[in-house]
N, C-alpha and C positions, 0 to 999 in steps of 0.2 A: 611807787611800788616796784619791787624787784621783779625783773622780767623772768617769768617762769621758763622761758626757753633755755635757761641755764641749767635746768634739771637734766642730769646725765653728763654734765661737763666734768671732765677729768683734769685735775691739775697735773703739771709735769711731775714725773717720778723724781725722787731724789734719794740719795743714799748717805748714811752717816755712820761713822765708826763709833762704837761704844767704847769709851775710854774709862779706865779705873778712876782717874782723878775726877771726872764728871760724876761718876757713880757715887763716889765718897762724898763729894760736895752736895749732891742732891739728897743723899741719905741724911746728912747732917742738917741740911736746910729744912727737910720735911719731918725731922724728929724721929727718924728710924732708929730704934735702940737695939735691934737684933744685930749681933756682930757679923752675920753673914754679908751684910751690906758694906762693911768697911775692912774686914779682916780676911785676907786670902785663905788662911788656914781654916778658919771657921766656915767659910763658904765651901771649901773642898770637903771638910768633914761632914757637911750637911748634904753632900752629893752633887754640888754644882761644879761645873768645869772651871769656873772663875767667879769673881764677884757677880752676883745676879743683879739685874735691873729691878729697882723697887717698882711697885705696881703702876704708878702714874708716870714713870720716867719717860716712856715713849712719847707722851704728849709733848714733852719739852723738846725731845729730839726732832719731832716732826716740825717744830718751829725753826730748826737750824737750817735755814735757807736764806739766800740773799734778800728776798723780799717776803717776809712772813705774812704780809697783808695783801698779797697778790690777788687772792680770791675777792676780798672786799673791794679792792680797786676795780677789778673786772666787773663786779656786780654793781658798781657805783654806789657803794654804801659808805656813809660818813662814819668814820671810826669813832667819833664822839657820841654816836647814837647806839653803839654796840654794847650788848650785855652778854656775859657768859651764861648760856642756858643750861647746858647739860653735857656731860661726858661720861662715857662708859668704855670698858675695854674687856676683851676676852683674850686670854693667853692660850695658845695651843702648844707652845714649846718655850723653854727658858730662853731668855735673852741675857747674855753675859758679856763681861769685859772681853774685848778682842773680836766680838762679832761686828759685822757690817750689816746694818739693816736698811732696807729699801721701803719707802712709803709710796703708796699709790692711793690718792684721794679722789673721791667722786662725790659730786653734789647729787644727793638722792631725792631731795624734796625741798620745795620752797612753798610756804603757805602763810596765811595771815590769820589773826584773831582780832577780836574787838573792832570789827569794821575797818581793819587795816592799820590800827594804831600800833600793833605789834606784828612784825614779820619774822619768820623763822627760816633759817637756812640749815638743813640737815646734811651732814657729811659723813660718809663712811670711808675708812682708810684701811687698806690691807697692808700688812707689814710682813715682809719676807726677809730671810737672812742670806748670808753669802752663799749658802748651799741651795738657795731657792726654796727653802722650807717655809711654809706659811706659819709664822710664829705668833701673830696677834691680829685682832680686828679692833679698830678704834671707832667710836661713834662720837660725834660732836654736834651740838646744836648751838647756833649763834642766834641771838635775839636782837632785832633792830627796832628801836623805839621811834615813833613818829609823833 
């Protein structure tokens, strides 16, 4: 069983630059067909400062750390037993190419179901930009099978 003393644990903050090449690659990989995600002029004509981040892009940037599995190692979770449970996001401001975003993640709950056969790790992440503006909130749930 995952030790519930980890509820409230914060992961180290990390910052990532939002780059046009990454945005275009992500847009193509996820089938975004709106030109605002790949064409500078289309993005500016739509009112963006630069190419905007597609909706789920911040989840990928949050993994851009030296050890993206730090949390699982800390909780002593076998990666082979992990399932993606849920993710959601709320944007408060646009994130565009040229921004630097900072992620602060906190474990907000750990619980089990089915008599401990499934354990759930709930994380909330606050994202700010280079101006310290709160740009997004991310929520993720990891499921561990036993």
